[in-house]
C-alpha positions, 0 to 999 in steps of 0.5 A: 539517520536523516532525522537525527538533528530534528529528533535532537532538537525536539527531544522534550516535545517528542517525549511529552507526546510519547508519554501521553501527548494526546492532550498536548497542544498542536506542534508549531513549525520546527526550526530548520528545513528537513529533507524527507524521502518517501519510498514508492515502487517501480513505475507502472503501478499505482504506488509510484504515482500515488507516492509522487502525489503525496510527496508533491502535496507535502512539499507544496503545503508544508511551508518551510518545514520540509522538502519531500522527495518521492523515491522509486524503489522495488516496492514494499519489502525494500521500503520496509527494510530501508525504513528500518535502516533509517534510509527513508522517512516514510513509504508506501507499502502493501498492508499484507506485506507489512502485516507479516513484517511487523510480526517477523513471520512468513520469511522475515528474519525478525519483527520489523517495527513498522507503524501505519500513518494512514490507510489509503486506497484498496489494492485491488489486484487480479489476474488478467489474460488475453481473451484468446488464451483459453484461461477462464479460471484460476485453476487454469493457471496450472502449467502456464507462465504467470507474471507474479510481480517484480522480483523482491516486491513481496507479492507472494505474501498475499499471492500464496494464501490467495492461490491456495484458497483456489487450490493452486500453488506456486509450484503449479505454474512457472512464476515470472517476475516483472514490473506491471508495465513489463507484465503487460508487454509480456502478455502482448508478446505472448511470453506470458499467459497471465499477469497478476497486476493491480492497485488503486482503481483505476490502475495504469497498467490494467488500463494499458493492457485493456487498451491494447489487447482484448483482456479476460479478467479471471474471476475469484471464487466467492467461497475463496474470498470469504475464506480469505477475508475471515482468516486475514485482516488485510484481505477485504472484498472490493468491486471494480465498477463496470466500464472502468476498463475497456471490455469490462462490461460488468462489475468485477467482484474482486479482492483488496489484497492488502490496502496501500498504506503510508508507513514509517518506523516506530521510532519516527518522531511523533510530532513529525508524524502528526504534522505529516498526517495533518498536512495530507488529510487537510489537503486530501482534495489536492492529492485526489486532483493528482490521482483518484486514489486520493478519494480514499483519504476520508474519515471512514478509511484513514484509520481502518485496521489492516492488522498493523499498529498505528503510529502515535503521532497519527493517532493523536491527529485522528483523535484530535479531529474526532475520527479515530475509531475507539474500538480497540481494533482500529490501531491493529495489534502490531506484532502481538 
């Protein structure tokens, strides 16, 4: 595993953290330079650019502690499996996908011991179509060709309950797979009628789609949103301000379908997670300068509960600076 040498060298200090290190002094610089990878997602969506921004800031502000590289992947599902296998150190993931993976539910073959480092920007995703498609509401998806995300990315973990709350199933339409930028191209050449895309606002693919085509933003039903928020902790209401995208003249009452969050394996050294958390939080303005999603790195959001347990190294830092919400729920309950 990439961190094996580091873990061996920090055995005593990591043991102290694991056994109640909340009162221990902040860790100092480590001996040697670590090479860390941070998994993102395919180009075209916010995960790719936000992951690059986080990696650049960590690399630039971490001194001689580490060298951090962003790695393009297929997305959350690949990231979770590779973290579990020790092939990556940190990764971005959708909170809905991590929620089920941590519990070993909804198709996951086992519980994957993932923990949260930081809750990031809401993943405000929605269905878009061309204005001339005749598709006005989600019930109109029936019989259509719909892009539902890249193959293997795991969008079905939040799409299935979202659709079912609107009386639609995957069997009602032809599901197509492509990246976000690919989905926009498919709308343009009419090989697809609808695309489900989104991420941190603004999302590059939606900006691209609305700049090149007249787009209709298919609304969610308020009743369905209320149902989803009540049933799953990773869903929450989200609004896209009017004027965010060309042709969007009024605010869009949307849905956070599972916030972007930074995760790592539960076995990752607590001192390392502490230092990564501290470096990102203390340099959040530099992240924001690279992508607006950095605005989500603030005291009221980074420890927000989406149903997955937080890593002790991150919790230690949040408690140290007085922003950890001591409610019993902010840490999530993992797979329990």
